N, C-alpha and C positions, 0 to 999 in steps of 0.2 A: 398498877394505874396510879399514876406520880399525878397530882390534885388539878396539872394542866393540861391535862388530856380532857377533858372531862369538855361536854360540845354539846349544847344545843342544839337541834336538828327540824327544822321542821318538813313535815310527810304527805306529800301531798297525792290523795292517789289518782283523780279526773276520773275518764272512764273507759268505758269498753273493759279493756285485760288490766289496766290500770293496777285496781284493788290489786289484785293477784301479782303483777312485777312487784310491786311498792312491797305488800308485804314481806316477798322472798329476798328482796332486797333486803328491809328491815333482819328476820331471821340470818345472815350471813353478818353485816353488819352485828349484831350483840353477839355473836358466836365469836366473835374475834375483841371486839373494845367491851362489852357486858355492860356493866353500872353505868362507865363511864359518859355514855349518852341518856341525853334527857331527850325523847320524843314530841314531836307537839303536833297533834295533825289540825290540819287546817284544810277547809269544805272548799272542791272546782267543782265543775264543773255541772250534770246533770243530777246531784247529790243536791249541789251547794241552788242548782235551782227551782229545783225543791223545796231547801231550808229556808231561803234568802230572796229567791225572787231573780238573781244573779248568778252566772256560771263563773265570776270573781267577786267576789263580795269585800265591799270595803275592809270588810275586819281580815278579811284574811291576809289585804295588803298591807296593812297597818302590823297586824304580829307578826308576818317576814323582816320588820325592821330591826324587830328584839333578838331575831336568831344570828346563829353563827353562819346558816348555809342552809340548805334546801333542796329536799330529793321531789321532782315533779313529775308523777306520772302524764302518760298521755290524753288528750283534750280531743272531745270527739264532735268540731262544733260544726260540722255538716249536720248531726241531725238533732240541733236543738231545734228550737221553733221560730221562725222568721224572725220577729222582735228579739231574741237572742244572737243571730247570727249578725248584726252586724256590729261593723266597728271592729278593733284589734282582738283578736282572738285570743283568751286566759293566758297561756306561753308568750306569746310577742306584747303584753301586758306590764307582764309582772318581766322582763328582759328589757321593756322601756322606762318602766317606773322606776327600777335599780339601777338605770345604769350601764346591765352587762353585755359591752360592746365586742365581746371577743366570747368568738362559740369556736370549742378544740376538741376534732372528731378525728381521733387516730382511727388507724384503720390496719388491721395484721391477719394472714393463716395462720391456723390455728392447728397444730397437731392433731388429729383426728378428725378433720373434717375436712370434706370432699369438697373444695372453694376452684375458685375460675381460674384465680390469679394462684399459682404457680411458688409463686417467695411475693411477699410485700410485705412492709412494716413503714407505713405512713403518717404523715398529720398532714388534713387539711386544716388553716389557720383562719376562721371565717372572720370577716367583717360584720359584724352584727347590730349594727345601728342604720346602717342607710343604703345606700345603693340605690338594687330599681324597686324594693318591697313599695311600694305605695302606702304601709301603714307607720311607715317607718320616715319616711322625709320632710312632712311638714308639720311646723309648729301648731297647726292645728288644722283638722282635718286629712281627705285622705291625697294621696300626690298621682291620682287614677283622676281623671276629672274626661264630660262630655261635652263639647260644645254646643249638639245638636245631635235627636237620635241617632244618627248616622255615624258619627267621629267620636273615636275613643281615645284619650291622651293617659300620658302615662309620665311623674316629670322624677329621674334618677336625679342623686344627690348624693356626692363627691365631695367631701374637706377633707382639707393636707392637717386639722388635730386628726380627725378619727383615724386618716392613712398613718399617721406620726404611731400614732399608738396601738397599731394592729399591724405596724411592722417590727413595733421591738417586741411587741410577745411573741414574734415567731420569730426571729434575730437571736429569744435568748433560747429559746425550745431550742431552735436550729444547734447554736454552739451547745448544748446539753446533751445534742444527741451524733448526729453524723457529718455538723459541721454544713446540710447542703440546703439553701433554702431559693426554692422555683417560685418567680411570683407572676402567676396568672391572672392573663385581660383580655382585651379585645380594643386595644388601643389603635390600631390596622382600620376600624370603621368609627368606632367613640376615641378622638382623641383627645380632646377634651376631659372628658369625665373619665376616662380606662389611662388617658394618656398623664394624667394626676398621680392617679392611684401607682401605676410603674413606675414613676419618676418619685416618687415621694420614698416607696419603697428601696428602688437605690439608694437613695438617699441615707436613707436611715441606715441599711444596711455594711455600708460605707464605714461608722462607727464601730462595728465587730469586727476584732482580726481575727481571722484564721477563719471564717466565714466562707467559701462557694456561691459566689449569686449567678442565675439565667430568668430567662423569662421565658412563657411561652403565651400565645393565644390560647382563650380558655378551648378551640375548638378542637386544637395539636395537643395541647394538654389531656380531648378526654378522652382523642384513640390514642396515644402514648401509654394511658391510663389503664386502655384493656391491654395492647401490646405487652409493654414489660416496663409494670407498676414496681417494680424492684429499685429503677431506677429513681425513684422518687425516695425525698426524707422526708422535707418538710415543704409545705406547699401556703402561701399566701394568697387571698383573692375575695373576692368582693362579695355579697352578701350571697347575692343570685347566684351567681358561680358556683359559689364553696356549697350551697344547697345543692346541685343540682352533683356537682364531684364529689360530696361523703355519699349520697347515696350510693352510686355507681359504686364510688369503693367499697362501699359497705356490702351491696352486693356481690362483687367479684371475694369477699372474704369467704362468704359461704353463706353468709343470709345478714339478711337488717336488724333482726334478732342479736344480732354480737357487735353490731355500730353503737358504740357510746358516742358519751360529748359531752361537755361541760361549758355550761354560761357563763361567765366572769368580767371582772373590774379589777381593777386593784385591790378593790375591798371585799368585794360580795360576788358567791358566784351560786350556781344551781348546778343541779344535776337532771340530764335529761337524755334519754335514750332517742334514740336517732326515729325509731316507728315509731310510726303511731298504734292508734287505739285497739287497731282488729280487733270490732265490736264481733265477730260471728264467730270468735273465737271465746266472747267472755265466758266466764263462768264455766268452762269446760275443763278446768288445770291444762289445760297444755299449749300456753304463751310459753315463750322462748324468755327466760327473767336475767338471762347472761348480758344484754346490753346495758338493763338500767343498774345491775350490781359492777359491774365493771366503768362506767360511768362515776357510780358513786365511791367506785377505789380511788379515779381519777379525783374528784371533789374532797377526800380523805388527803392523799397526796398534798393538794392547791393550802387545805386548813394548816394540814404539818409544816409544811414550808413557808407560809407565811408567819405560823406561831413560832418557827423553830422547835416544833413540838417530835419528836421520833418518833414515839409511840402512834401517831397518827400518820405517818412516813410506811411506816413497821406494818401496819393493818392492811394500807392502801398495799403493800407489795403480798401482802398475805392473801388477799382477796385475789388479785390479780392470779398469781401462778395458783391459784384454787384452783378457779373457773379454768384456767388451761390448763390442768391437768384432769379434771374434770373431764374434759373435751378431748385429750389424748388418752384415758380411757376410754374411749368409746361411748360416754356415755351423753347421751343429745336427747334434743325434742324433735315436736316431728318436724318442725322446719327444715332443718338438719338431717334429716332422714332417718331421728330415730328413734325411740319409742318411750324415753322417760316423759313422764308429765312434769307439771314446774313444781311440784309438793318434790319429787323424785331427784330431780338437776338440783336442788336446792340444797337435799340434806347431802348429798354426794357433792357440794361444794364447804358446805359444813362441815364434813367429818375430815378435809383436805384441809382447810386454813391451819391448823398448831402445827405443822409438820416442818414450817421453817420457822 
């Protein structure tokens, strides 16, 4: 490995199955990159509450700023004590602190996996910093409030600047893939907020030659996704809509255990699988680590592109191909109808990473 390939990655295990899938991901990365990676373990979730009295200690946030990128396990904030459930959940707090405005969520069918969708290879580009999520649309406080005990209101935030930057992310990705972009919105009933999102995305897309662009209402897109997911290439959408559609796409691919995602800005990135902490599975060696392994491959590719480091890009390719080859061989965890444990699946991925 060249000196350039040396990277420092944050490792945040989190709650529930988090420690198992994060450790399984580290094993695969070590198999590919070995000593080129310096791991920095940082606390979050129940372990952090026990040690620091907070699910996301300030020391963790401060340490992340000095690292090249981070791998984040799931958190189970619903199980925290009431005083720790207020405010932004840990993952959202990290995204907000470091301005990770883009959430890139691919969904594809894999050979060897029984999927609802016959053929799918798409990416949902989700605007991650504003929209209709209450924790991301006020300078201070929540975007939800109650003027009376019986009335609750929510504020949705859509700005031209945020629309432009997420549209550029989606357009660059679409140009590198099959050159098809679909803007997903709800401008027929939200003409100001979603109309601005749609119109700005069209404006940005006009600057990318060879790109075919259309738009769909989110309800129509959900139906279309179930009926003919192979029609889509890259979809760009608002925060809440992107969250819902990407979970749907993950299930269509076979399981949320395959649903990878990358949170990023122009300068920083974090791998975070779409699935949650699944506390009922914790400690049983049954969790599917594929989603976080694939998310980390995305992270390595992002780093490789940013640093012009071919070794990191090749490592990403190897991990993705090894996961796909393992699934194609019929080796799968219980969520996919298989019998492999977390450790067994990871061993099989490691056995395949050097075949390319």
